[in-house]
N, C-alpha and C positions, 0 to 999 in steps of 0.2 A: 747158238744153235739156229737153222735157218728156220723161217715163218711158214707153214707151207700153205699154198695158195688157197683162196677159197673160191668155192665153184658157183658159189650165186650171191649177189647182193640182196641185204636187209632189207625186207619189207617197212616201208617208213609208216610211222600212225599220223592221222591228223587228229588231233583232241583239240575240240572245241567246248569251253565252257564258256554257258550261260549266266548271267545275271541280270536280276531284277531285282533291286533295291537289298542287297544283301551286301553290303561295306563292312557290316562287324565281321563276315564268314570268307570274301573272296582270296585274301591274301593267301589263308589255309590251304585252299585248294590249286591256288598257283603256284605255290611254294612244295605242294606235296607233287604236281606236275614238275618239277623242276628234280626233285629226288629220287624220278624212276631211275632202277636200273638198266633198263634198256632205254638207250640214249636217244635211237633214232627215229625221233618225234617234233611236229612242227604244232604250235599251241597257238589259238585266235581266242581270245575273250571276246564274246558277244555281249556288249552290254544294251539289254534291250530298252533305252528310254529312265532308266533310273531317277527316282527323284531324291535320292539321300546320298549324293556325292561318289557313287560308286564308281563310276567314271572315270572322273577327279583323281580318285584314289587309286584308280588301277594303273592310272596315265602316269603316276609319282614313281609308283612301286615300280613299274617298266623304267623307269627311266633308271631307277638306283639297280634293279636287278642288269641290265644291259644284257641282254641275251638275244641274240636275234629270232632265236625261234619263236620269242614269245612278240605277239602281235594285237594289239586293241581294235576293235571295229564297233562304233557306236553309233547305236540305230535312233535313227531323228525320231520316231515315234512310235510307243508300246506295241508293240505286233503279237505278244504272245509267243510260249514256247517252242511252238512251231516254226513262227517267224525266226528264231533264234538260229532255231537246228538247221534250218535253210539256208541264212546268211552267212553262219558258220562254215558251211557242208558245201555250198557254192563253191567258192573259188579252188579248191584243192581238187589235187588228183593222187593222191595216198592211198593204196588200197584196202587201208584198213583206219574205220573211223571208230573213234570213241568221246561219248558225250560226259562231261562232268557238269553236276549241277552247283553252282559257285558256293553251298552251302554243306559239302560233302567233302569228302578227303578220301585221295587213293592211298594204302599203303605201298613200301617202294616197289616193290614186284609186280603191281598191277598189272603192267603192260608184259613183260616178260613172262608171268604164267598165262596173259591170253594169247599172246603167241605162241610159245610153245603149245597150246592145247591146239589154237587153230592149224598148226604146221602139221599136225599130228601124223603118224603115216598109216590111219587108218580111215576116218571118214572127214573132208572138207564139212564145214558148215556155212550159214548165211550169218551169224552171230554167236557171242558168247554169253554166258551172264554167270557171274560170280557170285558168292555168297559175300554178305556185309553183316560187319558191328552195328548195330544201334546204339546211336546216343544221343544225349541231348543239346542242347545248346550249349553248353558248358563240357562237352567230350564225355561226360559222366557215359559211363558203357551201361545200357538197359537191356541187350540180348546179344547174344554172341549167335545170333543166324536169322535170317529171313524167311517165316516159315512158310513162305508161300513160295520159295524158291524150289523146284521139282528134283531135289537133288537124293540120293539113299538115304532113307530115314529108316524107320523100324521095319516096313516091309520093301522087296523089291518093286520097280516099277515095272510093269510087265510091258510096257509099250519101250521101255530106253536102254539103251545097248551101252555096255561099261567100253571107253575109249582106252585099253592098255598104255601105260606109260611106255614112250621110247628116247632113247637117246642119241637117238641118230642126227636129228638136226644139231644137237650141241655138240655131235663129235665133230661138225663138219664147221659150225660156226659159235665160236664160245661164249660172245654173246645171246644165245639161242639155249644156252644150257640150263636147264631147269627143272628138278627132280621136286615130288612134291606128294606127301604121305594124301593126302585128299584126291577123289578118286574123280574124274572125268566122264560123265556122261551124255553119249549122244541121241538127241529125238530127232527121229525124221519130220516131213513137212506132215505129214499124218498124222500127231500126234496134236490135238488139240486145248486148249484153255490156257489159261495162263501159267507159264512153269518160269519164271523169271525173277532176278530181284529188281531195281528201279534203276531208271535211267545209269545212274551212275557205275552202276554193275558190269555195264554191258558195250562188248566189241563187235562191230561191225564191219563186214567186206563191202565197199563203198561199191560195188558191183549191184548186189542184194538190195544196197537202201536208196541206192537213185531212182530206181522207178517208184520206190515209196513218197521220198520227199518231194517227187515232182508233181504228186496226184491231187486233185484240187479238195482234199478234204477241208469238213465245216467246223471241224472243232478246231481251237487252238491250245487248249492246255489237255493234259494227260496223252503229251506224244509218245510216251515211251512204251503205250499198249497198243496204237494200232502201228508203229515203227518196227516193234518187235514182231508181234503176230504178222503183220503182210511180209517183211523181210524171211522169216521162218518158212512161210510156205514157198520160198524157192529153193532151201538146200538144206531146212532144218537147225537145232540148234547145241550146240554144247554149253554143259552146266557144269562148272567149276567149283566143288563144293568146300572153295577153301575159302578162308571169310579174307578179302583183298581191298576192304575198305570199310568206311566209315560213314554211315547213311545217317543224317543227322535229323532228330524231332523235335522241332523247336516251337511248332502251334503256327507258324505262318505258311509249312506247307502249303502247297496248291492242292495236292491230293490223300493228305493226313494230316489231321487235324486235332485227334482225342488225345488224350494223356494214354500215353502205352500202356495197355494193361497185360501185357503176355501174348502170347498165340498172334495171330493176325493183326497187323495195323491196321487199327481204322479209318477208313478213309470218310474224308469229310461231309458231311452233308452238300455242299457244293458241288462238288466231284459226284457225289452217286446221282445225280439230276442228271446230268448229261452222259450215264452212260450208254443209254440208249440211243442217242445220238454218236456218242464213239463206233458203236457195233452195226448201227446203219451206215456211217463212210466206211466200214471195213467190207462192210456186203457190197457197197459202190465200187469201193478197189478188186474185189476179187472178180466180181460180174465184168470189170474192165477187162480183165486181164483174163479173161477164163481160157483163154486161144493157149498164150504163152504159158500158164500155168499146165493147161492139159497136156502141152508138146514137154512139159520138163517132169508132169508127175503122173500120167497117163489119163485118159479118158474116167476114168472115176474118181478122178480126184477133186473134182470142184462140186458134184453132186453129194461128194462124203462130205467134204467141209460144211456147204453149206445146210447140209442138213443138221449138223452138228452145231452151226451156228444158228440157227433158225429154234432149234431148242433151249440156247444161253437165250436169245432177244426174241421170246416168242413174240411180240408185236409184229415183227418182220416176216412173221409168217403170209402175212396176206399181199405181199408184193409181187404183182405178176410177172415180175422178171425171172420168178423163180422156177414156171411152169416147163420152159425147154430142160431144166433140169433136174426133171424130175421121170420118173418112170410111169407108165400107164396106170398103174395101182396108186402110186401117189396122186398122179395126176385128178384120178377119179375122185377120191377120199376128200382133196382140195377141194374140186367144184362141188361135192354133196355137201360138205360142209360151209362153203360161203353160200350155198342156194338154202341152206337152212336155215343162216341168217339172215339172209334176206327176207326169207316165207315170215318168221320173228318179228322184225322191223315193222313188217306190213299188217300183216293180221293177229300181235300178238302172244304170248309166250301160250294162249290156248288153243 
């Protein structure tokens, strides 16, 4: 039987595995990429100046595997997760980019499910995020879902739209044929707040992530927060309800340190202390990109985002750069509040 000609080429995915002192786990992460049913990918493992022999272990492993799609990049000094993201992202030109923490694992259909969602016939988006299984350091299952993922649960999300399953890409290219009983939900750029699972659940469009990773953020960890939050502002997010990876809680995570008690993953004290800095970084990004975001989403978009962001991070309300984005009533209210605070400082509460 004659094979029918393909009308387009399949998009390549750049996979970036970031590793710092995860020698015990990184091989499982690499092998989970090799096991992907979607084959059009290349992968760079970025070792962020590990001191536990991770780089040597990966180097020997890649020699044994012998797959030219895998390569190792060793940073000469530790720069944090953001620096590793940037180094892995910079050399490539693939239209899609996925980051995998070296202590996490993808299930075989991870890339296929995400590409199928991104190439839907209803709504393209800046990034996608899928659900994950929570496991401990020994891969013992702790939970079947990441609770903070904004997928349909007991009540519908008023600001989300379900993306219907479609066969068209799979009919044209067999490699994209993927059917799931788990819904995919689209949230537009105006949907505010954390709605994703952690880093290893995300696949970004390069065009949405490029301006984010080139921005001079101050924080070096918690990269998934501002990468997802800022990329989302361009074209929204797709939330896949299917668990497509294993998110490992082993006590050494940079953002999650407490023993899992059910419900939300408890943030480590160190992570919580710099949440305000991350919020300020996102504010800086939005203000610097206000014209571009206004052109994409309309003139009311940036003021609407800033209003929600200031409610989330109250200390940012005093930033004078916000004034041009407020209407007259808000400006007057803000001016009176600042005047009252000045009076109290000068004359006391009486």
